[in-house]
N, CA and C of each residue as an Amber inpcrd file, in Angstrom:
protein
   327
  60.8290000  88.1680000 107.1600000  60.6870000  87.1850000 106.1080000
  62.0360000  86.6360000 105.6720000  63.0950000  87.3850000 105.9360000
  64.4240000  86.9240000 105.5530000  64.7770000  85.6250000 106.2740000
  64.4360000  85.5410000 107.5570000  64.7200000  84.3170000 108.3050000
  64.0130000  83.1190000 107.7090000  62.7510000  83.2960000 107.3420000
  61.9920000  82.2230000 106.7100000  62.5880000  81.8120000 105.3790000
  63.0210000  82.8010000 104.6010000  63.6840000  82.5050000 103.3270000
  64.9280000  81.6610000 103.5490000  65.7510000  82.0420000 104.5350000
  66.9770000  81.2900000 104.7990000  66.6890000  79.8620000 105.2350000
  65.6740000  79.6810000 106.0560000  65.3120000  78.3280000 106.4930000
  64.9220000  77.4880000 105.2770000  64.1250000  78.0560000 104.3940000
  63.7170000  77.3040000 103.1990000  64.9160000  77.0390000 102.2860000
  65.7070000  78.0720000 102.0130000  66.8400000  77.9420000 101.1010000
  67.8280000  76.8920000 101.6060000  68.1300000  76.9330000 102.8900000
  69.0470000  75.9460000 103.4570000  68.4260000  74.5460000 103.4590000
  67.1230000  74.4590000 103.6710000  66.4530000  73.1630000 103.6950000
  66.4400000  72.5030000 102.3230000  66.3410000  73.3030000 101.2790000
  66.1350000  72.7590000  99.9380000  67.3920000  72.6800000  99.0730000
  68.4890000  73.2430000  99.5170000  69.6810000  73.2800000  98.6790000
  70.8430000  72.5460000  99.3240000  71.6470000  71.9320000  98.4790000
  72.8190000  71.1950000  98.9320000  74.0120000  72.1500000  98.9310000
  74.1460000  72.9020000 100.0070000  75.1730000  73.9170000 100.1250000
  75.7480000  73.8910000 101.5330000  76.8250000  74.6100000 101.7050000
  77.4320000  74.7640000 103.0330000  77.7430000  76.2450000 103.2140000
  77.2720000  76.8060000 104.3180000  77.5020000  78.2160000 104.6260000
  78.0930000  78.3220000 106.0260000  78.4750000  79.5190000 106.3970000
  79.0240000  79.7600000 107.7200000  77.9380000  79.8140000 108.7800000
  78.2090000  80.5500000 109.8170000  77.2800000  80.6930000 110.9380000
  76.0310000  81.4510000 110.4930000  74.8850000  81.0080000 110.9690000
  73.6040000  81.6440000 110.6370000  72.9270000  82.0570000 111.9380000
  72.4650000  83.2970000 111.9880000  71.7100000  83.7860000 113.1270000
  70.3600000  84.2630000 112.6030000  69.3060000  83.6490000 113.1010000
  67.9460000  84.0200000 112.7250000  67.3510000  84.8380000 113.8630000
  67.0360000  86.0890000 113.5930000  66.4700000  86.9720000 114.6010000
  64.9750000  87.0530000 114.3640000  64.1950000  86.5260000 115.3090000
  62.7320000  86.5260000 115.2190000  62.2590000  86.0330000 113.8490000
  62.6460000  84.8120000 113.4600000  62.2710000  84.3240000 112.1330000
  60.7670000  84.1130000 112.0040000  60.2710000  84.3390000 110.7980000
  58.8390000  84.2100000 110.5180000  58.6400000  83.2510000 109.3580000
  57.7770000  82.2660000 109.5490000  57.4870000  81.2640000 108.5240000
  56.0120000  81.2630000 108.1130000  55.3130000  82.3550000 108.3360000
  53.8920000  82.4540000 107.9890000  53.1230000  81.2290000 108.4940000
  53.1620000  80.9820000 109.8130000  52.5760000  79.7550000 110.3590000
  51.0810000  79.5990000 110.0980000  50.3760000  80.6730000 109.8950000
  48.9350000  80.5890000 109.6440000  48.6010000  80.6390000 108.1540000
  49.6400000  80.6380000 107.3180000  49.4970000  80.6210000 105.8560000
  48.5790000  81.7280000 105.3560000  48.7560000  82.9350000 105.8890000
  47.9120000  84.0640000 105.5060000  48.5340000  84.9420000 104.4280000
  49.8350000  85.0750000 104.4150000  50.4820000  86.0130000 103.5070000
  50.8680000  85.3470000 102.1910000  51.6410000  84.2800000 102.2600000
  52.1010000  83.6040000 101.0430000  52.1940000  82.1010000 101.3000000
  51.0640000  81.4180000 101.2610000  51.0680000  79.9890000 101.5870000
  51.9310000  79.1470000 100.6540000  52.1150000  79.5810000  99.4190000
  52.9440000  78.8060000  98.4970000  54.4230000  78.9060000  98.8470000
  54.8880000  80.1040000  99.1750000  56.3030000  80.2770000  99.4730000
  56.7240000  79.4750000 100.6950000  55.8730000  79.4370000 101.6910000
  56.2360000  78.7420000 102.9200000  55.7290000  77.3040000 102.9610000
  55.3900000  76.7490000 101.8060000  54.9670000  75.3600000 101.7140000
  56.2030000  74.5030000 101.4330000  56.9350000  74.1800000 102.4950000
  58.1410000  73.3680000 102.3820000  58.3660000  72.6570000 103.7130000
  59.2050000  71.6660000 103.6760000  59.5630000  70.9280000 104.8860000
  60.9150000  71.4150000 105.3850000  60.9920000  71.6980000 106.6610000
  62.2720000  72.0790000 107.2610000  63.1400000  70.8350000 107.3350000
  64.3150000  70.9140000 106.7670000  65.2590000  69.8030000 106.7880000
  65.7260000  69.5970000 108.2340000  65.4950000  68.4090000 108.7900000
  65.9180000  68.1670000 110.1740000  67.4190000  68.3510000 110.3840000
  68.2080000  68.1660000 109.3180000  69.6630000  68.2860000 109.4010000
  70.1640000  69.6220000 108.8580000  69.3190000  70.6230000 108.8830000
  69.6740000  71.9450000 108.3510000  70.9500000  72.4980000 108.9860000
  71.1690000  72.2250000 110.2460000  72.3490000  72.7550000 110.9410000
  73.6320000  72.2110000 110.3280000  73.6000000  70.9870000 109.8140000
  74.8000000  70.3870000 109.2280000  75.2580000  71.1200000 107.9690000
  74.4090000  71.9620000 107.4130000  74.7610000  72.7360000 106.2210000
  75.3990000  74.0750000 106.5830000  75.6360000  74.2780000 107.8820000
  76.1550000  75.5560000 108.3730000  77.2560000  75.3140000 109.3950000
  77.8130000  76.4000000 109.8680000  78.7240000  76.3310000 111.0150000
  77.9580000  76.5810000 112.3020000  76.6730000  76.3480000 112.2610000
  75.7970000  76.5150000 113.4180000  74.6890000  77.5040000 113.1400000
  73.5130000  77.2120000 113.6770000  72.3660000  78.1130000 113.5380000
  71.8810000  78.4730000 114.9320000  71.7350000  79.7620000 115.1530000
  71.1650000  80.2600000 116.3930000  69.8850000  81.0080000 116.0670000
  68.8420000  80.7170000 116.8130000  67.5660000  81.4250000 116.6770000
  67.4120000  82.3230000 117.8950000  67.2820000  83.6140000 117.6400000
  67.0750000  84.5890000 118.7120000  65.6120000  85.0100000 118.6880000
  64.9770000  84.9600000 119.8520000  63.5760000  85.3770000 119.9190000
  63.2640000  85.8790000 121.3170000  62.2170000  86.6800000 121.4010000
  61.7790000  87.2060000 122.6800000  60.4180000  86.6140000 123.0100000
  60.2290000  86.2710000 124.2520000  58.9810000  85.6300000 124.6710000
  57.7730000  86.5530000 124.5540000  58.0140000  87.8630000 124.3740000
  56.8950000  88.7830000 124.2040000  56.7530000  89.2880000 122.7650000
  57.3350000  88.5590000 121.8090000  57.1370000  88.8860000 120.3970000
  55.7250000  88.4700000 120.0050000  55.3410000  88.7470000 118.7650000
  53.9750000  88.4020000 118.3570000  53.8120000  86.8900000 118.2030000
  52.5930000  86.4580000 118.2310000  52.2610000  85.0310000 118.2320000
  52.8190000  84.3160000 117.0040000  52.7650000  84.9380000 115.8340000
  53.2550000  84.2930000 114.6150000  54.7570000  84.0170000 114.6780000
  55.5080000  84.9140000 115.2970000  56.9480000  84.6790000 115.4550000
  57.1780000  83.5180000 116.4080000  56.4760000  83.5110000 117.5270000
  56.6410000  82.4240000 118.4920000  56.2350000  81.0850000 117.8860000
  55.2000000  81.0650000 117.0650000  54.7970000  79.8350000 116.3760000
  55.8740000  79.4040000 115.3830000  56.4620000  80.3640000 114.6920000
  57.5320000  80.0480000 113.7400000  58.7400000  79.4500000 114.4440000
  59.1060000  80.0280000 115.5720000  60.2320000  79.4980000 116.3530000
  59.9250000  78.0650000 116.7860000  58.7130000  77.8110000 117.2220000
  58.3230000  76.4500000 117.6100000  58.4260000  75.4850000 116.4310000
  58.0210000  75.9400000 115.2450000  58.1240000  75.1020000 114.0510000
  59.5760000  74.7090000 113.7970000  60.4720000  75.6710000 113.9110000
  61.8910000  75.3990000 113.6810000  62.4330000  74.4800000 114.7690000
  62.1190000  74.7840000 116.0310000  62.5890000  73.9580000 117.1530000
  62.1180000  72.5120000 117.0310000  60.8920000  72.3150000 116.5890000
  60.3340000  70.9620000 116.5330000  60.8850000  70.1420000 115.3730000
  61.4120000  70.7920000 114.3530000  61.8740000  70.0630000 113.1590000
  63.3920000  69.9310000 113.0750000  64.1060000  70.9930000 113.4050000
  65.5520000  71.0330000 113.1750000  66.3250000  70.5400000 114.3890000
  67.2420000  69.6250000 114.1370000  68.0930000  69.1110000 115.2010000
  69.2710000  70.0520000 115.4380000  69.6820000  70.1640000 116.6770000
  70.8870000  70.8980000 117.0690000  70.8270000  72.4050000 116.8550000
  69.6350000  72.9490000 116.8010000  69.4720000  74.4030000 116.7100000
  69.7980000  75.0090000 118.0770000  70.5560000  76.0780000 118.0740000
  70.8350000  76.8050000 119.3150000  69.7660000  77.8820000 119.4860000
  69.2620000  78.0370000 120.6770000  68.2200000  79.0220000 120.9520000
  68.7290000  80.0670000 121.9300000  68.4160000  81.3200000 121.6420000
  68.7030000  82.4300000 122.5490000  67.3780000  83.0850000 122.8540000
  66.8430000  82.7850000 124.0210000  65.5510000  83.3180000 124.4160000
  65.7390000  84.5820000 125.2480000  64.9510000  85.5960000 124.9380000
  64.9830000  86.8580000 125.6590000  63.6000000  87.1510000 126.2130000
  63.5470000  88.0260000 127.1700000  62.2930000  88.5150000 127.7200000
  62.2520000  90.0300000 127.5340000  61.0950000  90.5260000 127.2320000
  60.8510000  91.9700000 127.1240000  61.7130000  92.6660000 126.0790000
  61.9890000  91.9660000 124.9720000  62.7070000  92.5820000 123.8430000
  61.7680000  92.8000000 122.6580000  60.5210000  92.3230000 122.7680000
  59.5640000  92.5100000 121.6800000  60.0500000  91.8770000 120.3910000
  59.9470000  92.6440000 119.3090000  60.3370000  92.1360000 117.9910000
  61.7290000  92.6210000 117.5760000  62.5580000  92.9860000 118.5400000
  63.9360000  93.4080000 118.2830000  63.9980000  94.6120000 117.3470000
  63.0750000  95.5320000 117.5090000  63.1060000  96.7760000 116.7620000
  63.3480000  97.9110000 117.7450000  63.6960000  99.0720000 117.2320000
  64.0330000 100.2020000 118.0870000  62.9380000 100.4980000 119.1020000
  61.6980000 100.4560000 118.6820000  60.5870000 100.7450000 119.5870000
  60.5700000  99.7720000 120.7750000  60.8560000  98.5050000 120.5200000
  60.8530000  97.4950000 121.5870000  62.1320000  97.5330000 122.4150000
  63.2680000  97.6150000 121.7150000  64.5560000  97.5690000 122.3990000
  64.8810000  98.8690000 123.1250000  64.3550000  99.9740000 122.6070000
  64.6120000 101.3080000 123.1650000  66.0920000 101.6940000 123.0840000
  66.7910000 101.0790000 122.1640000  68.1940000 101.3850000 121.8990000
  68.5350000 100.8660000 120.5060000  69.5470000 101.4550000 119.8940000
  70.0260000 100.9780000 118.5950000  71.0610000  99.8660000 118.7670000
  71.4480000  99.6210000 119.9820000  72.4800000  98.6190000 120.2400000
  71.8620000  97.2540000 120.5130000  72.5160000  96.2360000 120.0020000
  72.0560000  94.8660000 120.1790000  73.3140000  94.0100000 120.3940000
  73.9590000  94.1720000 121.5540000  75.2550000  93.4910000 121.7750000
  75.1720000  91.9760000 121.7270000  74.0360000  91.4060000 122.0610000
  73.9050000  89.9380000 122.0140000  74.0290000  89.4360000 120.5780000
  73.4800000  90.1880000 119.6310000  73.5900000  89.8190000 118.2230000
  75.0200000  89.9940000 117.7410000  75.6300000  91.1060000 118.0780000
  77.0110000  91.3700000 117.6740000  77.9320000  90.2590000 118.1750000
  77.7630000  89.8500000 119.4170000  78.6540000  88.8120000 119.9690000
  78.4770000  87.4860000 119.2450000  77.2710000  87.1860000 118.7860000
  77.0700000  85.9480000 118.0140000  77.7020000  86.0350000 116.6300000
  77.6490000  87.2060000 116.0360000  78.1630000  87.3650000 114.6810000
  79.6770000  87.4400000 114.6110000  80.3100000  88.0320000 115.6260000
  81.7670000  88.1710000 115.5630000  82.4960000  87.3230000 116.6020000
  81.7230000  86.6790000 117.4790000  82.3190000  85.9040000 118.5630000
  82.7600000  84.6100000 118.1500000
Protein backbone atom coordinates (compact mmCIF):
# COMPACT_ATOMS: atom_id res chain seq x y z
CA UNK A 1 0.00 0.00 0.00
CA UNK A 2 2.98 2.29 0.46
CA UNK A 3 3.58 2.38 -3.29
CA UNK A 4 -0.02 3.38 -3.91
CA UNK A 5 0.21 6.08 -1.26
CA UNK A 6 3.33 7.52 -2.91
CA UNK A 7 1.70 7.55 -6.34
CA UNK A 8 -1.28 9.45 -4.94
CA UNK A 9 0.81 11.82 -2.81
CA UNK A 10 3.11 12.69 -5.71
CA UNK A 11 0.14 13.06 -8.07
CA UNK A 12 -1.72 15.46 -5.81
CA UNK A 13 1.04 17.60 -4.31
CA UNK A 14 3.29 20.25 -5.77
CA UNK A 15 6.59 18.93 -4.44
CA UNK A 16 9.95 17.70 -5.66
CA UNK A 17 11.61 14.58 -4.25
CA UNK A 18 14.59 12.44 -5.14
CA UNK A 19 14.59 9.05 -6.80
CA UNK A 20 11.52 6.88 -6.17
CA UNK A 21 11.44 3.10 -6.47
CA UNK A 22 8.05 1.40 -6.30
CA UNK A 23 8.33 -2.31 -5.56
CA UNK A 24 5.17 -4.20 -6.58
CA UNK A 25 2.94 -1.14 -6.09
CA UNK A 26 -0.73 -1.72 -5.31
CA UNK A 27 -3.53 0.72 -6.18
CA UNK A 28 -6.55 -1.42 -5.21
CA UNK A 29 -7.54 -1.80 -8.89
CA UNK A 30 -10.77 -3.63 -8.06
CA UNK A 31 -11.75 -1.06 -5.40
CA UNK A 32 -12.30 -3.77 -2.78
CA UNK A 33 -10.29 -2.54 0.19
CA UNK A 34 -10.51 1.26 0.25
CA UNK A 35 -12.23 2.71 -2.81
CA UNK A 36 -12.13 6.24 -1.41
CA UNK A 37 -8.39 6.32 -0.77
CA UNK A 38 -7.53 5.14 -4.25
CA UNK A 39 -10.07 7.41 -5.97
CA UNK A 40 -7.59 9.76 -7.63
CA UNK A 41 -6.06 10.44 -11.01
CA UNK A 42 -2.43 9.56 -11.61
CA UNK A 43 -0.64 12.70 -12.72
CA UNK A 44 0.80 11.97 -16.17
CA UNK A 45 3.81 14.16 -15.28
CA UNK A 46 4.44 12.51 -11.91
CA UNK A 47 8.03 11.68 -12.91
CA UNK A 48 8.83 15.40 -13.27
CA UNK A 49 8.29 15.74 -9.51
CA UNK A 50 11.14 13.31 -8.84
CA UNK A 51 14.65 12.43 -9.90
CA UNK A 52 13.08 9.45 -11.63
CA UNK A 53 10.57 6.73 -10.81
CA UNK A 54 11.25 3.05 -11.30
CA UNK A 55 8.54 0.43 -10.92
CA UNK A 56 9.80 -3.05 -10.06
CA UNK A 57 7.43 -5.95 -10.57
CA UNK A 58 7.45 -9.65 -11.27
CA UNK A 59 5.34 -11.22 -13.98
CA UNK A 60 4.22 -13.91 -11.53
CA UNK A 61 2.97 -11.53 -8.83
CA UNK A 62 -0.74 -11.48 -8.01
CA UNK A 63 -3.24 -10.10 -10.49
CA UNK A 64 -3.99 -6.95 -8.47
CA UNK A 65 -0.32 -5.94 -8.50
CA UNK A 66 -0.04 -6.53 -12.24
CA UNK A 67 -3.21 -4.48 -12.80
CA UNK A 68 -1.79 -1.69 -10.63
CA UNK A 69 1.44 -1.66 -12.63
CA UNK A 70 -0.60 -1.43 -15.83
CA UNK A 71 -2.55 1.51 -14.38
CA UNK A 72 0.69 3.35 -13.64
CA UNK A 73 2.25 2.46 -17.01
CA UNK A 74 -0.81 3.65 -18.92
CA UNK A 75 -1.04 7.02 -17.15
CA UNK A 76 2.46 8.15 -16.19
CA UNK A 77 4.94 9.33 -18.78
CA UNK A 78 8.62 8.40 -18.56
CA UNK A 79 8.23 5.74 -15.88
CA UNK A 80 11.13 3.28 -15.83
CA UNK A 81 10.10 -0.37 -15.54
CA UNK A 82 12.11 -3.26 -14.13
CA UNK A 83 10.34 -6.47 -15.00
CA UNK A 84 11.33 -9.73 -13.33
CA UNK A 85 10.25 -13.32 -13.74
CA UNK A 86 9.73 -15.82 -10.94
CA UNK A 87 10.24 -13.31 -8.11
CA UNK A 88 6.62 -13.44 -6.91
CA UNK A 89 5.75 -10.57 -4.59
CA UNK A 90 9.37 -9.83 -3.61
CA UNK A 91 9.00 -11.41 -0.19
CA UNK A 92 11.30 -13.94 1.45
CA UNK A 93 9.02 -16.85 0.56
CA UNK A 94 9.12 -15.90 -3.14
CA UNK A 95 12.70 -14.68 -3.37
CA UNK A 96 14.11 -17.47 -1.19
CA UNK A 97 16.77 -15.04 0.00
CA UNK A 98 16.97 -11.88 2.10
CA UNK A 99 19.09 -10.23 -0.55
CA UNK A 100 17.64 -8.04 -3.26
CA UNK A 101 20.67 -6.62 -5.12
CA UNK A 102 18.58 -5.18 -7.95
CA UNK A 103 16.79 -2.93 -5.46
CA UNK A 104 20.01 -1.93 -3.71
CA UNK A 105 21.62 -0.95 -7.02
CA UNK A 106 18.66 1.30 -7.86
CA UNK A 107 18.71 2.97 -4.47
CA UNK A 108 22.44 3.64 -4.23
CA UNK A 109 23.46 3.49 -7.89
